N, C-alpha and C positions, 0 to 999 in steps of 0.2 A: 809923569807931575805925577795926576793923581795917585801911584803906584806909592809914591815918595812920600807923601802927605797921608796916605792910611797906614804908611810901616813906621814914621817918625812919630807920628801922633796918636797913635794905637792904646788902645788901655792893655797897660802891663797885671796880669792875675798873678797871684806868688800863690806856688803849691802850697802844701799843707805840708807836707812832707819840709819844703823850706824854711817855713814861721818854725817849725818846731826843733829843727835843726839852729836855729838863729836862737832860740830861748835857751836852748841846753847850752849852747856857748857862753851866752852873754850871763846866764845864773849859775857862773862855776863857781868851784871852793876855792879860796883863795890859797891852799896847799895842795890843789891836788887840779891838774889837767884835765882836759877833756881830750874826748879821739873818738869821733864819727865815722862809720864808715856809708858812704852815701854811695846808692848803684847809679851803674851807668844810664844817662836820660835822667834825673832826677833834679838838675840843677845845682852842680859844685860853684860852677863859676858864680851863680846869683848867689849862692848862700856868702861866698868870701865878700862879693859884692856889698851886700846887705851889710856883714859884717865892720867892711872897711868904712863903709858910710857912718852906723853907728858910732864907731869910733873918734872918727873925723870931728863927729858935731859935738863930742864930749873933749875936743883940740886934745887928742894925744896921736902920735906920730904914726900914719898905719903904712906899711912897707907890704907890697904884695911880690912874691917872686912864684913864677908859674916854670913849667919844665915840657 
């Protein structure tokens, strides 16, 4: 039970590359899209989750499709 508590309530630290990627995606030009290449192990899933949360907080519809 103690392991479960430490896993569920542990602090999550966002990496710098994840924050930078989020900033690049959020500050996009309206006429141009963005394409980023993130290396393996850099937290692509976390970046997508942060983007989804950002858009959901702005009351935009969010759909995530993975393969």
